[in-house]
Backbone as JSON, one array per atom type, in Angstrom:
{
  "sequence": "XXXXXXXXXXXXXXXXXXXXXXXXXXXXXXXXXXXXXXXXXXXXXXXXXXXXXXXXXXXXXXXXXXXXXXXXXXXXXXXXXXXXXXXXXXXXXXXXXXXXXXXXXXXXXXXXXXXXXXXXXXXXXXXXXXXXXXXXXXXXXXXXXXXXXXXXXXXXXXXXXXXXX",
  "N": [[0.77, -1.13, -0.06], [0.38, 2.15, -0.72], [0.49, 5.73, -0.27], [-0.13, 8.64, -1.61], [0.54, 12.35, -1.94], [-1.83, 14.27, -3.79], [-1.14, 16.1, -6.83], [-1.78, 19.59, -7.65], [-3.06, 19.83, -9.94], [-4.39, 17.26, -10.24], [-5.77, 17.38, -7.68], [-7.73, 19.37, -8.46], [-8.99, 17.98, -10.65], [-9.8, 15.33, -9.47], [-10.82, 15.77, -7.04], [-9.8, 15.22, -4.57], [-7.26, 14.99, -1.74], [-5.43, 13.22, -1.39], [-4.09, 10.01, -2.72], [-4.72, 6.77, -2.2], [-3.0, 3.7, -2.74], [-3.95, 0.43, -3.14], [-3.01, -3.07, -3.83], [-2.92, -6.21, -5.23], [-0.72, -7.41, -4.01], [-0.93, -6.86, -1.36], [-2.84, -8.26, -0.16], [-2.63, -10.54, 1.78], [-3.59, -12.49, 3.68], [-4.69, -15.82, 4.44], [-7.12, -16.37, 4.53], [-10.65, -15.76, 3.87], [-10.97, -13.11, 4.63], [-9.88, -9.9, 5.39], [-8.21, -7.25, 7.03], [-6.92, -3.93, 6.35], [-5.09, -1.61, 7.82], [-5.18, 1.6, 6.95], [-4.67, 4.45, 7.56], [-4.13, 6.89, 10.35], [-5.98, 9.1, 12.24], [-4.65, 10.08, 14.25], [-1.85, 11.78, 14.64], [-0.04, 13.54, 15.63], [3.28, 14.35, 16.43], [3.93, 13.73, 19.2], [1.86, 11.95, 19.71], [-0.67, 12.8, 20.12], [-4.16, 13.85, 19.46], [-5.31, 15.83, 17.04], [-8.23, 17.69, 17.08], [-11.21, 18.05, 14.92], [-10.71, 17.21, 12.23], [-11.62, 16.6, 9.02], [-12.2, 13.77, 7.29], [-12.73, 12.13, 4.16], [-13.72, 9.94, 1.61], [-13.6, 10.4, -1.61], [-13.81, 9.33, -4.01], [-13.67, 5.75, -5.14], [-11.51, 4.0, -7.25], [-11.28, 1.39, -9.65], [-8.31, 0.32, -10.8], [-7.18, -1.9, -12.27], [-8.73, -4.98, -12.51], [-9.27, -7.47, -9.84], [-7.6, -10.63, -9.82], [-7.58, -14.22, -9.45], [-5.52, -17.0, -8.63], [-7.24, -18.96, -8.08], [-9.51, -20.42, -9.52], [-12.08, -20.54, -8.51], [-12.64, -18.45, -6.86], [-14.71, -16.18, -6.87], [-15.37, -13.75, -5.9], [-14.38, -10.6, -4.76], [-14.63, -8.34, -2.45], [-14.69, -4.86, -1.23], [-14.9, -2.54, 1.55], [-14.59, 0.53, 3.12], [-13.75, 1.91, 6.08], [-14.31, 2.25, 9.78], [-13.5, 1.13, 13.27], [-16.02, 1.56, 14.32], [-17.79, 1.53, 12.12], [-17.59, -0.37, 9.4], [-18.03, 0.45, 6.96], [-18.17, 3.15, 6.77], [-16.88, 5.26, 5.13], [-16.89, 3.87, 2.5], [-19.2, 2.11, 0.89], [-19.67, -1.44, -0.07], [-17.82, -2.71, -2.56], [-17.42, -4.38, -5.62], [-14.55, -6.2, -6.84], [-13.6, -8.11, -8.17], [-12.56, -9.85, -11.2], [-13.99, -11.82, -11.94], [-16.38, -11.45, -11.11], [-19.36, -9.1, -10.77], [-18.04, -6.32, -11.74], [-17.23, -3.18, -10.35], [-16.21, -0.27, -11.4], [-15.75, 2.16, -10.65], [-16.7, 4.03, -7.66], [-18.57, 6.2, -5.77], [-17.57, 7.68, -2.49], [-18.96, 7.18, 0.73], [-21.03, 9.35, 2.13], [-23.03, 10.08, 4.66], [-26.04, 11.71, 4.47], [-24.89, 13.96, 3.44], [-23.28, 14.78, 5.57], [-20.19, 15.67, 6.78], [-17.52, 13.69, 7.8], [-16.16, 13.9, 10.53], [-13.97, 12.73, 12.8], [-14.23, 12.55, 16.42], [-12.43, 11.52, 18.06], [-9.22, 10.09, 17.93], [-8.84, 8.1, 15.26], [-8.5, 5.06, 13.57], [-8.71, 4.39, 10.12], [-9.65, 1.76, 7.98], [-9.21, -0.62, 5.2], [-11.72, -3.0, 4.4], [-11.44, -6.23, 3.37], [-13.19, -8.79, 1.6], [-13.51, -12.19, 0.4], [-14.89, -14.61, -1.6], [-16.55, -17.19, 0.16], [-14.76, -19.49, 2.12], [-12.6, -19.3, 0.94], [-9.09, -18.14, -0.15], [-7.57, -14.77, 0.39], [-4.99, -14.36, -0.33], [-4.37, -15.69, -2.76], [-4.66, -14.07, -4.85], [-3.63, -12.67, -8.03], [-3.29, -10.53, -9.47], [-4.34, -6.91, -9.5], [-5.38, -3.9, -8.73], [-6.42, -1.14, -6.74], [-7.59, 2.22, -6.52], [-8.02, 4.83, -3.95], [-9.34, 7.52, -3.49], [-8.78, 10.17, -1.53], [-9.95, 12.64, 0.97], [-8.54, 15.2, 3.14], [-9.15, 17.64, 5.38], [-8.55, 20.37, 7.16], [-6.63, 20.91, 10.14], [-3.37, 18.96, 10.79], [-2.29, 16.75, 8.08], [-3.38, 13.32, 8.16], [-1.33, 10.45, 9.2], [0.04, 7.6, 7.7], [-0.66, 4.35, 8.72], [2.06, 3.17, 9.47], [2.82, 2.59, 6.81], [3.3, 4.29, 4.82], [4.5, 7.57, 4.9], [2.5, 10.86, 4.91], [2.82, 13.95, 4.03], [3.02, 16.87, 6.1]],
  "CA": [[0.08, 0.07, 0.08], [1.28, 3.46, -0.8], [-0.12, 6.83, 0.0], [0.59, 9.85, -2.6], [-0.37, 13.54, -2.13], [-2.21, 14.61, -5.2], [-0.84, 17.36, -7.43], [-2.82, 20.65, -7.75], [-4.09, 19.33, -11.23], [-5.16, 16.0, -9.67], [-6.81, 17.7, -7.01], [-8.82, 19.93, -9.16], [-9.73, 16.91, -11.5], [-10.22, 14.23, -8.78], [-11.6, 16.43, -5.73], [-9.36, 14.73, -3.18], [-5.91, 15.59, -1.66], [-4.35, 12.1, -1.43], [-4.39, 8.77, -3.49], [-4.16, 5.38, -1.58], [-3.19, 2.43, -3.85], [-4.04, -0.94, -2.71], [-2.86, -3.92, -4.78], [-3.27, -7.84, -4.83], [0.17, -7.86, -3.05], [-1.5, -6.25, 0.1], [-3.7, -9.24, 0.13], [-1.79, -11.7, 2.51], [-4.44, -13.48, 4.48], [-4.9, -17.09, 3.84], [-8.54, -16.74, 4.8], [-11.44, -14.88, 2.97], [-11.26, -11.76, 5.04], [-8.56, -9.3, 5.81], [-8.43, -5.81, 7.55], [-5.59, -3.27, 6.29], [-4.94, -0.27, 8.3], [-4.73, 2.7, 5.84], [-4.06, 5.66, 8.22], [-4.75, 7.08, 11.66], [-6.05, 10.53, 12.61], [-3.78, 10.33, 15.48], [-0.85, 12.02, 13.79], [0.82, 14.47, 15.95], [4.55, 13.75, 16.9], [3.75, 13.24, 20.52], [0.78, 10.96, 19.68], [-1.83, 13.25, 20.55], [-5.02, 13.95, 18.57], [-5.82, 17.13, 16.78], [-9.81, 17.61, 16.72], [-11.82, 18.71, 13.68], [-10.03, 16.85, 10.86], [-12.57, 16.04, 8.17], [-11.97, 12.77, 6.38], [-13.75, 11.72, 3.36], [-13.21, 9.22, 0.47], [-14.21, 10.93, -2.55], [-14.05, 8.18, -5.07], [-12.79, 4.62, -5.47], [-11.34, 3.71, -8.44], [-10.59, 0.01, -9.7], [-7.27, 0.53, -11.98], [-7.3, -3.24, -12.91], [-9.71, -5.89, -11.88], [-8.42, -8.39, -8.99], [-7.78, -11.83, -10.43], [-7.09, -15.16, -8.43], [-5.06, -18.27, -9.25], [-8.09, -20.07, -7.65], [-10.68, -20.19, -10.38], [-13.45, -20.55, -7.89], [-12.8, -17.42, -6.02], [-15.35, -15.42, -7.79], [-16.01, -12.33, -5.55], [-13.46, -9.97, -3.98], [-15.16, -7.05, -2.24], [-13.88, -4.01, -0.22], [-15.51, -1.48, 2.18], [-13.77, 1.28, 3.96], [-14.47, 2.53, 7.25], [-13.25, 2.44, 10.9], [-13.94, 0.1, 13.99], [-17.44, 2.06, 14.72], [-18.57, 1.24, 10.92], [-16.75, -0.68, 8.47], [-18.63, 1.06, 5.62], [-18.35, 4.53, 6.95], [-16.5, 6.1, 3.96], [-17.07, 3.32, 1.37], [-20.06, 0.87, 0.85], [-19.16, -2.6, -0.55], [-17.51, -2.53, -4.05], [-16.74, -5.73, -6.19], [-13.18, -5.78, -7.38], [-13.07, -9.42, -8.88], [-12.66, -9.93, -12.69], [-14.99, -12.98, -12.19], [-17.74, -10.98, -10.43], [-19.96, -7.97, -11.52], [-17.09, -5.32, -11.42], [-17.62, -1.77, -10.13], [-14.82, 0.41, -11.74], [-15.66, 3.65, -9.94], [-17.69, 4.18, -6.85], [-18.31, 7.29, -4.65], [-17.55, 7.53, -1.19], [-20.44, 7.08, 1.43], [-21.25, 10.54, 2.97], [-24.45, 9.94, 4.92], [-26.91, 12.84, 4.47], [-23.91, 14.93, 3.23], [-22.78, 15.03, 6.73], [-18.98, 15.56, 6.99], [-16.98, 12.71, 8.58], [-15.04, 14.39, 11.52], [-14.02, 11.91, 14.05], [-14.21, 13.18, 17.86], [-11.17, 11.04, 18.67], [-8.16, 9.44, 17.29], [-9.49, 6.92, 14.49], [-7.87, 4.32, 12.51], [-9.35, 3.96, 8.93], [-9.14, 0.59, 7.41], [-9.96, -1.18, 4.06], [-11.9, -4.28, 4.9], [-11.69, -7.17, 2.12], [-13.92, -10.12, 1.71], [-13.52, -12.87, -0.78], [-15.83, -15.79, -1.62], [-16.48, -18.02, 1.4], [-13.8, -20.53, 2.13], [-11.21, -19.02, -0.12], [-7.98, -17.28, 0.43], [-7.22, -13.59, -0.53], [-3.47, -14.48, -0.8], [-4.22, -16.22, -4.07], [-4.89, -13.08, -5.91], [-2.26, -12.59, -8.84], [-3.48, -9.2, -10.22], [-5.43, -6.14, -9.13], [-5.1, -2.41, -8.22], [-7.69, -0.13, -6.43], [-6.94, 3.69, -5.96], [-8.89, 5.46, -3.06], [-9.08, 9.23, -3.49], [-9.12, 10.77, -0.22], [-9.76, 14.08, 1.22], [-8.31, 15.43, 4.46], [-9.49, 18.99, 5.58], [-8.26, 21.04, 8.56], [-5.7, 20.04, 11.0], [-2.32, 18.21, 10.07], [-2.78, 15.53, 7.49], [-3.03, 11.95, 8.84], [-0.1, 9.77, 8.82], [-0.28, 6.12, 7.45], [-0.08, 3.31, 9.76], [3.31, 2.32, 9.24], [3.2, 2.05, 5.43], [3.82, 5.41, 4.11], [4.08, 8.87, 5.42], [1.96, 11.64, 4.06], [3.3, 15.31, 4.37], [2.21, 17.67, 7.04]],
  "C": [[1.0, 1.2, 0.0], [0.12, 4.65, -0.81], [0.67, 8.05, -0.68], [-0.19, 10.89, -2.14], [-0.72, 13.76, -3.59], [-1.64, 16.11, -5.71], [-1.92, 18.32, -7.4], [-3.68, 20.29, -8.85], [-4.92, 18.28, -10.88], [-6.01, 16.51, -8.82], [-7.86, 18.37, -7.59], [-9.64, 18.98, -9.96], [-10.3, 16.03, -10.64], [-11.1, 14.63, -7.56], [-11.13, 15.97, -4.53], [-8.06, 15.43, -3.05], [-4.95, 14.5, -1.65], [-4.87, 10.89, -2.23], [-3.7, 7.67, -2.63], [-4.42, 4.38, -2.58], [-2.77, 1.34, -3.04], [-3.96, -1.88, -3.95], [-3.1, -5.25, -4.25], [-2.09, -8.15, -3.85], [-0.04, -7.57, -1.74], [-2.32, -7.32, 0.58], [-3.11, -10.44, 0.64], [-2.46, -12.49, 3.32], [-4.84, -14.82, 3.65], [-6.32, -17.55, 4.05], [-9.16, -15.79, 3.88], [-11.55, -13.4, 3.64], [-9.72, -11.3, 5.5], [-8.86, -7.58, 5.85], [-6.96, -5.05, 7.25], [-5.95, -1.8, 6.73], [-4.29, 0.75, 7.18], [-4.05, 4.0, 6.37], [-4.95, 6.01, 9.43], [-4.79, 8.77, 11.75], [-5.17, 11.1, 13.92], [-2.45, 10.55, 14.88], [0.16, 13.03, 14.25], [2.13, 13.75, 16.52], [4.47, 13.12, 18.27], [2.54, 12.36, 20.65], [-0.56, 11.55, 19.88], [-2.95, 13.51, 19.48], [-5.48, 15.56, 18.28], [-7.33, 17.06, 16.29], [-10.11, 18.23, 15.46], [-10.99, 18.49, 12.46], [-11.22, 16.16, 10.13], [-11.9, 14.93, 7.34], [-12.96, 12.08, 5.49], [-13.0, 10.87, 2.2], [-14.07, 9.57, -0.67], [-14.69, 10.04, -3.64], [-13.03, 6.91, -4.95], [-12.76, 4.07, -6.83], [-10.57, 2.39, -8.95], [-9.71, 0.35, -10.92], [-7.41, -0.75, -12.66], [-7.91, -4.06, -11.87], [-8.7, -6.95, -11.01], [-8.83, -9.8, -9.74], [-7.04, -12.95, -9.61], [-6.63, -16.23, -9.04], [-6.28, -19.38, -8.81], [-9.35, -19.77, -8.55], [-12.25, -20.12, -9.79], [-13.63, -19.49, -6.82], [-13.32, -16.29, -7.0], [-15.84, -14.01, -7.3], [-14.78, -11.89, -4.61], [-14.2, -8.52, -3.57], [-14.47, -6.05, -1.09], [-14.98, -3.02, 0.31], [-14.35, -0.67, 2.93], [-14.36, 1.95, 5.04], [-13.41, 2.57, 8.66], [-13.82, 1.27, 11.91], [-15.42, 0.31, 14.4], [-18.31, 1.45, 13.44], [-17.6, 0.78, 9.84], [-16.98, -0.39, 7.24], [-18.78, 2.6, 5.67], [-17.94, 5.37, 5.67], [-16.68, 5.31, 2.78], [-17.9, 2.07, 1.49], [-19.37, -0.21, 0.01], [-19.07, -2.23, -2.22], [-16.71, -3.73, -4.53], [-15.59, -5.34, -6.92], [-12.83, -7.16, -8.3], [-13.38, -9.62, -10.25], [-13.89, -11.08, -12.79], [-16.47, -12.56, -11.65], [-18.43, -9.84, -11.21], [-19.02, -6.69, -11.0], [-17.86, -3.87, -11.37], [-16.51, -0.85, -10.25], [-14.77, 1.73, -10.91], [-16.99, 3.62, -9.02], [-17.41, 5.4, -5.96], [-18.42, 6.94, -3.32], [-18.99, 7.62, -0.32], [-20.33, 8.27, 2.51], [-22.77, 10.56, 3.41], [-25.0, 11.39, 5.01], [-25.95, 14.11, 4.32], [-23.37, 15.56, 4.37], [-21.27, 14.95, 6.74], [-18.45, 14.44, 7.85], [-15.61, 13.38, 9.24], [-15.01, 13.6, 12.74], [-13.71, 12.77, 15.31], [-13.09, 12.83, 18.25], [-10.43, 10.43, 17.87], [-8.85, 8.21, 16.51], [-8.56, 6.39, 13.57], [-8.78, 3.97, 11.4], [-8.77, 2.88, 8.31], [-10.0, 0.18, 6.09], [-10.3, -2.75, 4.63], [-12.14, -5.24, 3.54], [-12.39, -8.39, 2.52], [-13.98, -10.9, 0.54], [-14.63, -13.86, -0.64], [-15.48, -16.74, -0.38], [-15.52, -19.23, 1.24], [-12.6, -20.47, 1.27], [-10.28, -18.17, 0.42], [-7.78, -16.05, -0.38], [-5.95, -13.57, -0.99], [-3.27, -15.17, -2.16], [-4.35, -15.37, -5.34], [-3.36, -12.71, -6.71], [-2.23, -11.28, -9.62], [-4.51, -8.48, -9.55], [-4.83, -4.99, -8.64], [-6.23, -1.63, -7.89], [-6.92, 1.16, -5.89], [-8.12, 4.14, -5.1], [-8.44, 6.82, -3.09], [-9.64, 9.86, -2.35], [-9.16, 12.17, -0.15], [-9.42, 14.38, 2.7], [-8.41, 16.85, 4.4], [-9.12, 19.34, 7.01], [-7.43, 20.34, 9.36], [-4.58, 19.56, 10.08], [-3.07, 17.05, 9.38], [-2.45, 14.09, 8.13], [-1.78, 11.26, 8.41], [-0.47, 8.46, 8.62], [0.18, 5.27, 8.71], [0.8, 2.54, 9.65], [3.69, 1.97, 7.88], [3.85, 3.13, 4.82], [3.51, 6.74, 4.83], [3.35, 9.89, 4.36], [2.64, 13.04, 4.64], [2.44, 16.01, 5.07], [1.58, 18.73, 6.21]]
}
């Protein structure tokens, strides 16, 4: 997983501030579910939390469908959220080439109310595959999450990549 700040041109075009890239190589679970920590809003150098940071998923873009070496693995879905709601930022999106692909999906913004966590929050991608199958059998696939961070310092990734302050 990598996180990249968007250029000014990309910000204007895509409407976000950062791109999170997840690939098949990030799917390491030998089971049909896996949680991948994307970033945390607890980002101050002393570990404290800066309140009033708005976090939104603007769009989810399937750059290339997910494919598995197991021909019976026909569904690979993702949601994005936190421990309070695993689909707070993105409702289920099918990624598997053998399924009904959804190439682009807007983020979940309930009643147009911005997502401003009151406490430090870790946001995750939750992957689910066909029951009884293993996510680590994927051999291709790439997903781009276009994120928007507003107010306060920009969140840091959970150990994968740093985003500039």
